[in-house]
Every structure is written in C-alpha cells, then in structure tokens.
N, C-alpha and C positions, 0 to 999 in steps of 0.2 A: 615428380610432383611433390609439393609440400603439403603436409596434412595439418589441418587445424580442427581441434575439437572445441565446440562452442556451447557453453551453458550460461544460464542467466537467472536472475530474479528468484533466488532461493527463498528469500523472506523468512529466514529462520526465526521462530518465535511467533509467527502468525497463528492466531487462534480462530476458531469458528464458534461464534457465540462465546460461551464460557469454557469451551473444550480446547485443551491443548492437543497438538498433533505430533508429539515427539516420535511415536512409533512410526508414523507415516514418513516423517522427515528422515529418520534413520534408514528406512527401507529404500526410499527413493535415492538417497545419497549413495547407498550401496550399489544401487542399479546404475547410477551415473558413473561410478568408479569402474564397474565391471565393463560397461560399454566402452569407456575410454581405454581400458587395458586391451580389449579386443581390437580396437581401431589403431592402436599404436601411433598416436599423433606426434608431430614434431613440436607442437605448441598447443597449450590448453588456455582458452580465454573464458573468463567469467565477466560478463558485461554489466555487472552492477546489482546492487541491492542484495548483498549477502544476508542482511538482517532486515527484520520488519520494523525494528525500533532503533532510534539513535542511541539508546541505552540498553543493549541486549543483555539478557541474563547470562549467568556464568555457564549454565548448561548449553545455551545456544553458542556462546563463544567456544566452548569445548567442542561442540559438534562441528562448527565451521573449521576449527583448527585441525581436527582429525581428518575431515574430508579433504581439505586442501593439502595436508601432508601426504595423504594417500595418492592424490592426483599428481603432486609434485614428484613422487617416486616414479611416475609413468613418463612425464614430460614436464618441461618448464611451464609454469603457470603465471599468467598475468591477470590480475583482478582490478576491475575498474570501480572506483567509488560511485555508488548510486545516490539518489536523492534521499533514501532512507538510511544511508550509512553516514558515519562521521569520520573525519580524518584521524581523530584521536583513537577511536576504536580500531580502525584499520592499521594505524601505525603500531599499536600495541600488538595486534595479531601478527604483523610482519616481523616484529621483534622476537616474538615467541617462536614463530615458524623457522626463523633463521638462527636458531640456537643462541638466543639472547644477544644477537648482533656479533657473534664471534666468527661467522662464516666470511670467507673472502668473497669479493664481488662475483668472481666466476663460479662460485659454488652456490650462489643463491638460487633456489628452485621456485620460490613464490615471490612475485613482486606486486606491489600495489600502486595504482595510479590514483592519487588523491590531490585535493587542493593544497595539501601541505607542501607539495613540490614547488620550488621557487618559480618555475615557469608554467605550472599547471598542466604539464603534458609529459608522459613517460614515453620515451623512444628507446627501443631495445632491439637487439638482433639475436637470432637463434639459427644455427645451421640445421638443415634438413638431414635426417639420418640416412635416408636411402638415395640421396642425390647430392649434387654439388650446389644446390640452391641454398639461399639464405633467406629466412623469414624476417622481415623488418616490420615491426609493429609500432604504431602510434596510438597510445591509449589515453583517451580523454575522459576525465571524471565529469560527473554531472555539474553543470554550471547553472546555479540557481538564478532565475531572472532578476530577483531582488537583491542578490548578494553575489554579483558577477565578479569572479576573481580570475583574471588572466593577465599575463604580462604582455600587454600590447606594445608593439614597436611605435605605434602612433598614439600619443596621449589623447588625441581627439576622440578615439574610439570609446573612451570611458563614458561618454555622454550619448553614444549612439543608441539606436533601438536594439532590442534583443536580436532581431533577425539580422541586422547589420553586424552586430558583434559576432554572432555565430558564423556568419559568412566569412568574416576576417579570421576567426579562429580556425575554421576548417581549411582555408587557404594556407594558413600558417602550418597546419598539420601536414598538408601535402608538400609544401615547400621543404619542410624538414625531413620528411620521409624520402622524398625524391632526390635530395642533395647527395651527389656522388653515387647515384644509383647505377648499378651495372646490369647487364643482361641476365644475370643469375639471381637478382634480388626480387623477392616476392613481397608485395606491400599489403599490410593488413591494417585496417582502421577499426579500433574498438572504442565504443562510446555508449553513454547512457543518456539517451535523448529521445524526443518525440519528433518523428519525421512526418511531414504532411502526407495525408492519404493513408497513414497507418490506422488500423482498426483496433481501438482499445477494447478491453474487457470491462472497463469502468470499475474495476477493482483497484486501479491505480489512483493516486491522489488527483482529484479533479483539477485543481489549479495547475498541476504540472502537465496536463494534457489539453490545456486551453489552446484555441487556435492561434492566439497571439504569440504563443511560445512554440509553435511548430517550426521545424527547420525545413527549408526548401530542399527537395531532393536534388535539384540542380546544383546546390552548393556542396554536396557531399564530395569528399576528395576522391580522385580517380585511382582506386586501389584494386588489388586482385580479389580481396574479400573484405566486407564490412560486417563486423560482429557487433550487433546492436542489442541493447537492453533498455528496459523501462516499460515497454508494452508487454502485457502478460499473455497475449494471444500469439502463438507462433505464426510467422508469416514472412514472406519476402518483401523487400521494399519495392514499391510501385514506381519503377523507373526502368525503361526498356534497356536491357543489356547490363544492368548494374547488379553485381553479385553481392548483395547484402541481405542479411536475414535478422529478424528478431527470433531469438531462441525461445522466448517466453518463460513463464514460471514452470517449475517441475511438478507442482501439484495444482489442482483446482483450488484456488485460494478462497473464493467465495462464490455465491450463486450466479454472479455475472460471468463466471468461467465454466458453468456447468456443462456446456456443450463443447468445450475446447479439448482437443487431443494433445496431450503434453509430450514434449520431445526434447532431444538435444540435436545439434546440427553437426554433421560430419562433412567437412569441406576439403577437397583435394584441389590445389591450385598451383599454377605455374605461369610464368610470363608468356604472353601470346597465345594462351590456350583458354578455352571456355572452362570455367570451374565445374567440377562434379560435386553436386550438393545432395546429400542424403539426410533425411529427417529420421532419426532413430526414436521410435515411440517409447515413452516411459509409462509403465503400467502399475507401479507400486501403490499409488495413492488411492484412497477411497473416492468413489464418485460423489458428486454433489447433485442431488435430485430435487427439483421443485415440482410438487404435485399441486394441481389446481383443479377445482371442480366441486361438485356436491360430494357428500360423504359416500354416496353410492358409486359415483364415478371414480373417486379415489380408491375405493375398495376394489374396483375392477382393475386398476393399474398397479395395485400394491404387490401383486405376485411377481412382478418383473423388477422390483427395486432391489431386494437383497441387502447386502452389507453396504450401506451408504449413509451419507449425511443428508437429512431430508428437511426441507421447508414445505409445509403444507398450507395452502391457501384454500379455505373451505367456504363455499357458498352456502349460507344458511338463511332461513326465514326469521328465526329467533335465536338468541344466544343459547348455547348448549354447554352446560357445566361439565358434561361427561365427554366432551370432544377429545381432550388429551388422552383419556383412557382408551377411547375407541380407535384413535389413530395409532397409538402404541400397540394395540392388539393386532391391528392389520399389518404392522411392520415390525415383527419381532427381532429381525437382524439389524435393523437400521437404528441410527441415533437421531432422534427428533431434535432439531435445532430450534425450530420456531413453528408455531401454529397461529395462523391469522384467520379470524372469522371475517367473512365479507358478507354483509347484509345488503340485499337489493335496495337501492334508493338511499343508502346511507351516505353516499358521497354528497358533499355540499354543492348545491347548485348556485350559479351566479344570481344574485337577487335583483329583481326588478324594483325600481324605486316606488312602484305603485303597490307592491306587496304590503298588505296590512300588517301591523305589528302583531295582532293576535294570531296571524298565520305562521309566524316564525316559530321554530322549534324551541322548546324550553331548554334551560341549561342542563337539566337531568338527561334529556335525550342527546344533547350535544356531547356530554361527558361520556355517556354510555357508548356512543358511536366512536369517540376518540380513543378511549382507553384500549380497546382490542388492538388498534394499530400500533400501540406502544408495548404490546406483548402481555397485557393484563387481561386475562380471560378466565372463564370458569369461576371457581370459588373466590379467587382473588378479585375478580370484577364485582362479584356480589358483595364482598366485604367493603370494597372501596365505595360502592354506591350506598351501602348502609351507613357508612361513616359520614358520607356527604349529607344524607338525609337527616342524621342526628344533628349535624352542624346547622342545617337550615332550620331545624325545629327549635333550636335554642332561642328564646326571646331576647331581643336587644334591650338593655336597660333604658327606662324611660328618660332618665336624666343622668347620663354617665358622669361620674366625678372626673374633673380634669386632672391630668397628671401635674406633678410639681412644676415641670418645665413650662407647661402651658399656662399655669397660674402666674409664674414669674413673668413670662412674655406678655401676657395680657396686662399685668400691673405696670410693666415698663412702658408699654404703648400708651396706657392711660395716664402716665406720669405719676402713678401712685407709689408711695414709699412702702418699704417692706413692713413698716410698723402697722400698716392698715390691713395686713394679710394674716389670716389664721395660720400661725406657724405650724400647726399640726398637719396641715395639708401638704407640707413640703417634705413628705416622706420620700426618700430615695432608695436606690437598690441595696445600699449597704446597711439600711435600717436606721440611719441617723436622722435627727429632726432638728428643727430650729436653726440657730446660728451655724452649727456644725455642717448642716446640709448645704449651706451656701458658700462654704469656703472654697 
C-alpha cells in the first residue's frame, strides 16, 4: 500500500476580529507534523491556501517555511497553489526551502504546483517505501474563473465556459497521469477547487464557491485518491465509490466553522484495492463559540464555554451600556470577539405603500438600530447618538454665501463678465483673492 498524508487550507495569518492567532497556528502545525511522523507517509500533500493573504507577513512566511521543512524531512511534499496564494510568494518559498535553488532535482523535498508552471500542472512520481509501488501525482493549482490560465491543446477552449474548461483540464490531468501507467502505479489527484455537492463553511470567499464555478463530480479524473482543498469543512466527495476528500482547515477560522471538527486525512491506497481512509482529529486550536439568547440564558450557558473565542448575540428590550462588562464577567477564560445587541422588532419590515409617512421611524431610531449591528454599542453608541443630535441641532444659515466656484459658474451662465463680480467673494483655499484666484 502507498501512504498519503493530506492537509490543507492552513490560512496562515488569518485573524479573528483584531486578534492574531500565532500561538494556535504554531500549536496546530506542531500537531500536524507529529501526526505525519507517526503515520510515516510516502507522500505529503497540501491542497492549497497556505496563506490567508496574497501578501503574507514575514512571520507567516517563516512559519510556513519551518513547517514545510519539517514535513519534508518526513516525506516528499507537494503543495498546490490555492486562491489565496500567489505564484510569486510560493516560488520564493520553494527557492528558500530548496537551499536557494542549489539542490539537484532528485534532492528536492518540497515542490509547488502554481500557475507559474508553463503547462499549469505539476506531475511527479515518488516510490513507496514499504512496497514496490510508485505514487504518481498530478497537482493542479487553483484556476481562477476570470483569469483562467492553462495550456489547452485546443485553442477554442479559451472561450469555453468554466465548466467546459475544467472538464477539459481534468481529462488532460488523467491522460497525463495514466500515460505509460503500469500495474504498480498509484494515481493521486491534488487540486484546489469547489466540487458540486460539497458543503462549504461560508468562511471561504463567496465568489469562489458560487454554483457557476462548481466542478462536476463526474468530471473528476479516475484516480486512487483525490486530495482536495478550498472547502474548509472536512468531508468526502459525494460520488459513489470515488476516493476523494477535503481535508479542510486545521483551525476553526471563523464562526461559520464553529461546529466543525478539524482533521488531517491519512490515506492508504493501492491499485485494485479499496482505499483505507482515516481522519486524524486536530485538537490544538481554540474553539469558536456563538452564544445567543437573553442575558440570563447566556449566563446559564457560560459555564460550559471555558477557553474559547466567543461571539455573543444578546436579546434585549433596551440598549444596555454595561453589556460588555456583564458578558466578560460571565466568561473569564474566553476572548470576546463581538457582542451584538438584538432588539425585538428592530429588524426593518417591508413597507406597504399605504403606510403613512408619519408612521415611519425617525432617522434617530434607524441609526440607533443600525449602529449595534456594526459593533457600536454601549458608551460608544451613546457618544455617536449625542454627536448626531448636536449636528441636527445646529441651525442652517438663512442665506448661505455661495463659494467662489459657484459664483463663477453662475456668472458664466448669465454671460456676466468678471468685472461685475465682487472680487473679494472669490476666496480660495490657498487664501488668494482677486486676479490671483482665477489663474
């Protein structure tokens, strides 16, 4: 059997609110390396989105390089470029990890599949340590729907739909993987894409999981294992008998993932045999907990929260300036990311055209209902409403003096020469008047 260790979607640099999560990332990367060392794989696959930003910080670059170097000491590593990654960043990382380009081709331990490759696809072979099998991998980087870059044999494909293009790409992947295949070759497909039927966590970029950009399961190449990335919720591909998995993200990245159990995938595969797939859970990250209810209901739940990131949605009758202090006292071990006040009846209803103008809420009420949804509550909300009240109380001038530009425009429309204008009214921002102001 050949052994494949599959991880994905690290999103190094992802924050939660204003909080960095460096300690959690360090802990979960240590855990990933330890599980890989115990599994002793023949190949390690990272299926995309090493970073959360196309311009990762130096700390995140260092963190990625150290983790990949440690994994590369266990087994060869193939990293797929994700939609959050850029080919320039990954090319630099590959250069650093392979001793500034001084290693010979057969010494390279970490390879990257990015759009910088001339044909957009990395094909490589690795022998299995405990058998005479050879793992042959086709690694496909993320192909952006609006910037599709792939070396098609048929030029007409450049104007085809995304679904048609992806069908042709995956057929090409299988053709190249299966070329010259022997009975001892094990085929692996690694890609960063959205498969129809996959259940997203909605912490992914929404445009990249639109149904128009979903890849049909029937078009996936017929391989022994598919290592997929992009969807943050770990799950198998919904296709009978097809051995493909999303490994998911290693941490709960936002509150859309609060119920997800994170993991890596351990796959043992061989030609003509059903693969053995095991999900090894990751436990290093802090939980994300969403608490919702009245203050009393949240107090009842608080004892089970412990050390976690928390978003509290509190049902209130009136705004409570002491709410943050009350929530913090209930959850002494937690980090409060967000507190949202929810007032009954505050949601805007669809207006009937017969509703009288005098029945519409005033702008003060609308503003007071809107600001808590943007994270402005308590004393900050009171200050904002006080400032708004002061602005409303300031009287408008009865006959505001027109600015110089308005004066000139009015004169030009009337056909009036500048000689008929009071030059002292042409004051401009640099303090000049008269002829200097009109140059």
